[in-house]
Phi, psi and omega in degrees: 000330181299316179297323180294320180294320181297324179292333184292328185267145173243150181296135179242145177260130180284141177240075183295137178275128180272129182285133180291142179275136178269124181299135182289141177260144185292308183216098179298141179272169180291120183294146176276176181296321179292320178295322178297319180296316179295322179295317179296320178299317180296319179298317180294322178295319177296319179297320180293328181273356183257032176057062182289161177280179185295323180295318178295321178296321178297320178295317179295325180295332180265315188256010179302142186291324182241159178298326180296316180296317182295318180294318180296320178292319180295322180292334181275353180289136177230342181286130185295318182297314179295322179296318179295319179296316180295320178300318180296316182285329184277348182295123181083349181253314185221099185296320181296314179296319181300313181295321179296314180294322179298316178295321178297318177297320180296316178297320180296318179295319178296319178297316179297321179295320179295317179295321178295322178296320178295316179297320179294321179294323178298314179297320180296317180295321178296316178298319179295321178295318179293320177296321178297322181295328182261358186287146174263357178279105185265002180286129181055037183297315182295318181295320180294323178294318179295322178296320177299317181293322177296317179295323180293325181298335180283334183243005185299323182293340181264356183274151176280171180297320180295319180294319177298319179296317179299314181296316181295323177296317178296319178296321178299318177297321178297319180293323175297322178296317177299321179296319178296320179297318179295319177297321178296318178296318178296322179294318177297319178297321178296317179297320179295318179296320178296319178297320177296317179297320178295317180298317180292325178296313180297318180296319179295318178297316180296316179297319179297315179296320178296318179296318180293326181289325185265001182286160180288149182288345182280347182237146176239144178290164178293128181295319180293323179294317178295319179296317178296320179298315181299313184293318181295321180287329174295315178295321179297317179293322179298316179291326182283348179248003182286127176054044177210164181271129181239130177296146181298318182294322178297317179295320180294320178300317180296314183296320181293317181289320179293324178297318178297320179294318179298317180298317180294318180297319178297319180295318179296320180295317178294322179297318181296319180292335184261018183298322180298313179295320178300315180299320180295314182289329178295321179293327181280329185299136178080005178248171180286347181284344182293130179228187182294330177295319176295323179296315179297322179294321178295319178298317181295321180294316178297321178293323180292317180291318177050062182292131181298138184287341183280351184244148179298134182281144178300148180299331181294340180280341185300308180296329179291320177295321178296321178294321181289338181086163180290125181294145179286144178296138182292136178282128178300135182287336186270352178092243188282178185293324180297319179293321177297318180296319180293320179295320179295318179296319179298319179293320178297330177283329184281323187298316176299324177295321179295318178298319179295318179296321179293320179295326180275004180058037179266099188292312185296311179296321180296321180296316180294316181292325178294319178297317177297316181295322179295321177295317179294325179295324180292339181279351182274156176279177185297323182295313182286329176298320182299324180292328186253002186296316181296319180294320178295319179297320180296314181293324177297318177296321178295320179294325178296320177294321178295323178296319177296323181294329180299335179292340179262063181275192188298315185296315176299325177295319180292323175299319178296322178296320177299315181295320178296318180294319178296321177293321180297325181298333182267357184273130180275067181252170183298140185301320181294320177293320179295319179298321178295320179292322177300317180297320179297316179296321178295322177295320177297321177298315180295323179296333177282356177087016180078193182215139176280346179275107183296325181294323178293319178294320180296322178296316180294318182295317180296320178295322179296315180297319180295318181293328185275349185303310178293332178293322180298314179296325180295315182290329174293318178294329179294325177295318177296326180295324179299317179295318180296321178294325178295317177296322178298319179293323176297320178295322178298318179296319179298318181293320177296319180296319179295319180297313182295327181289336185246007184283135174255096188290345179282340183225031186273154172277104188294322178295323177293320178296321178293322177295324176299316179299314180293318180296320179299316180295318181294315180293325176298315180293324180291332180281068183216145010275159174224160177287133187297316183293316180293338186273350187300305184294316182292330176293319179296318178297317181296318180297320179294320179294321178296322178297320179296325179283328184286331184300305178294328178296320179295320178300315179295321179297317180298319179297315181291327178294324176298320178296318181291326177296324176297320178296321178298315180298319179294323179293321178297324179293340182273356186298318181256013184289141176236144359286162184295322182298320179294319178298320180294319179295319178293325178296320177295321178296321177296325177297322177294317177298322181300317182293333184280346182283147186282212191289151175213168174288139188298314184294314180293322179296322180295318178298313181294323179295321178297319178294317179295316180294322178297317179297316179296320179297321178294326179294313183279347181293330180298327179291330185263008185299312182297319178297320179294324179297317178296318180296322180296320178299318178296320180294322178295322177296318178296320180297318177298318179294321179298321179298317178294318179298316180297328183284325188242004185291336180264010181293130182240188183293342181278358185291152177292157178297322181295317179295319180296318179295319178297319180296317180295322177295318180294320179294320179296326182291322183271348185294333182271002182283171180278081185263156172287163184301315183295313181294320179299320178295319179294322178297318179296319178298317179296320180298316179296322181293319178296322177296319179295320180296317180298314179297318179296321180293318179297319179295320179297319178296319179297313180296325179295321177293323177297319180298321178297316179296320180298315182294317179299321179296317181293329181267002175074024181240022181271123178276149182296326183279001180278345183279148175300143184301325186281354180291332178299320178291324179295320185276338179293143177080007180242133180299147178292135181243145177295154181300321180293320179296322177299319180295317180296316179298321177295321179295323178295314181297320184273353183072026181270155180288151177247139179306156186300321185291344181252011182295321180295319179294324179298319179295321180296318181293323178297319177296318179298316179297321179298318180293319179297321180293321180291329182282321184279325183075002180242143181232145175256160174290151180305321182292320180294318179293324178294322177297322178296322178295319179295321178297318177298318180300314186281337186266337184279154181294154182291156180193195182293329184281339179275076187245159176302327180296313178292327176297319177297321179295320176297317181294320178295325177295320177296319177298319179295322178297319180293321181291328183276348183284000000 
C-alpha cells in the first residue's frame, strides 16, 4: 500500500508569500483617540484571524470593539464552558452575541444527544448480539442475525475497537450456533433418509419373498440376480443402520426376511450344482432299473439340497422325491403327548430369555441358553418343530453375529487405534486438522479404558508423539506469525497517517483514494492472527485513521450519487418518449454518462443502478414486445401439451379402451401445435407408445379368439360358420398336417419349448421349414404363419391328433407369441 500512496502524490513547489515591508517612520507622533481605536480594532481583527483559542474568542465575543468582531468570535466558539460564560455576560448587553451563543449551545446539545444516542444504540446492538448468541429461541435465527449485522453496519464507524471486538465475537458465536443448527438439520435428514432406505429394503425383501413363494414350480429365478439382490440389500441395510437408532422389531424383521432369502438362495445354489445327479435320477425314476441304491441316493440328494418348505419346489425334484419314497414320520423323542407338551413349554420359557440375552449382547449367557434351547428343540416331534423352526433359525443367526462381534474386543480395537495413529503420522495434512484427529484418537483410547499391555501403550504413545511433532512446530511458528502480523498492522497505520497528512483533497484521484481505503482494510484483515491484547491500541489507531479517510470519501460519494439520481430521473422520463429510436439513443448516451461518474456508496449505487437499469429495460422492452408475444404463444402450446403428457404419460396396457381412445384423441389434437423440440419429441413418444398398446391389445384379442376356436375344435363343438372367411383361402393349397406337427410348428414360431419326446420331430420340421424357405424364396411374418397353422387346425377333419393335449400346446404357443411381442 505504501507504493500506491506514493504514486498518488505529486511533488508540489511551495510559494511562500512575502510580507510587504512597511517603510520606517522617523519619529511617530502621539496617536489620537481615533487612531488608538483603529489600532485596537486592527489588533483584534488580526487576533481573530490568527486562529485564537477558545478563551481568546470568549474575550473577543464580550470585549470586541465592533459588533462584527464580537459576532465572528461568538460564532467561532465551540467549547461549552466558554459558550455558557459568554451567554451569561452577553445577556442584556449584546443581543446578537447572546442569540448566536444560545444557538451554538443548542446545536452542541443536539450533537451531544445524537452522539449519546449512537453510543446507546451501539451498546444495545452488542447486548442484542450477545443475547442472540445465548438464546434458545431458534425461530428466524438467521434472519435476526442478518438484521443485527445490517443495523451494526450503520453505527460501526462510531464504535470503538473494543466494542467492535465484542460485537464480532458475539456474531462469531451466533454463526457457530447456526453451523450447529445446520449440522443438526443435516443429521435429522440423514436419519430420515436411513429410515426410508430401511423401509424400502424391508418392502423389497418382502416383495421378493412373496414373488418367490408365488412363482411357478417350473421356473427358477436367476442365481446371479438373487445373489446380487442379497448383497446389495445387505450393504444397503448396513449403511441405513450406521450411526442411527434402529427399533428391535425392525431389526428382527430384516433378519428374518434376509435369513429366509439366504436359505432360499443357498437351496437354489445347491440345486443348480446337483443338476447332473438330478438328471440321472430323473431318468431312472419310474423305470424298472430303479433299486434301493437309487432310492438311498435320492434321499441323500434331497437332504443335501434341503429345499425350504415355504417356497414352491422345482418340478425337477418331483421324480426324485417319488423315487426316494414318502419319508417316514419322525418319532417324537419325548414319547407320549404329556412329555411333548412339557418339552414345548420348557422351550417357550427359554426362548424369551435367549432373546433378552442376545439383545443385551451377553455372550456367555446367550451361549448357554442357546444350547439349552437346541436340546429342548430336539425333543419335539416334527409338527411342533415346524412351528418353532423359523424362530430358532433367527435366534441362531443372531447368536452367530454376536459371536463374530466378540472377536472385536478391546485389544483388537486398541491395535487398530495404534495402526490409525501410525498412519496419521505419515499423512501430509494440515497441522490443525491433524492435531484435532490426534486428540480424537487419544479420546477413543481413553474410552476403551486404557491397556494393561505396556508395549501396546508404548506403541500408541510413540505414534502420538511422532504425529504431533509437525503440529508442535506449526503452533510455534503461528506464535511468531502473530508478532509479524502486529508489525504489519503498525506499518499500515504509518502509511495511512502519511497519506492523510499529504493529501490534497481538491485535486485528488478519488478512485485511487477509495482503493487505498479498501486496500488498507484488506491488508489489515489479512494480517491475522494477532494477539488480542497487543492489538487493542493499534486497532484503535487504525479505526481513527479510517474515519479521517472516510469523511472526504463520503462527501464525494454523496455528490456523485446526486448526479446518478439525476440520470435515473432522465431515464424514467424516456420510458414513454416518442419516437422510440430517439429514446433508445438517449438511453445509450445516459449509460455513457453513468460510467463517467466517480465513486459512490455500494448499496446506494446498487439501488440507483437497479432503477436506471429498470428504466432502460422498459425502453428497450417495447422493441421486444412482438418477439415476446410469439414466445408466449409457444410457451402456452407447450403448457397445454405438458398437461396432456402429465395426464396420460403413465397410461399402461391395463387401461380401459375408452381411456386409451381418449388419450389417442388428445395426443392427436396437440401434435399439430407449435411445440418446442423437446416437448414435440415427448408427444411423439407418447403417441407411439399408445399405438403399441392398441396394437398389442388388438393382437391379444385376436390370439384369444384363436385359442377359443382351437379349444372348440379339440372338443368337437366348432361350427363351420365360426371361422373367419379368409381362413378358407389360408388353408387351401396347403398339405394336411397332423395335429402334433401343427403344435410343434407353432412352438417353433413362438419360441416355446417342445416336450422331450417330440424334440427329434421338432428338428425334422425345422430342417423341412428351412428347405421350404430356400425353395420358395418368400417368407411370411411369424404371426401370419401362425394364423395359417390355426386355420389348418380348425379346418381339417377331426382325428386322433386333434386332441385337447395338442390344443393346449397350440394355446401355450400363442401365449408365448404374445409374451415375446
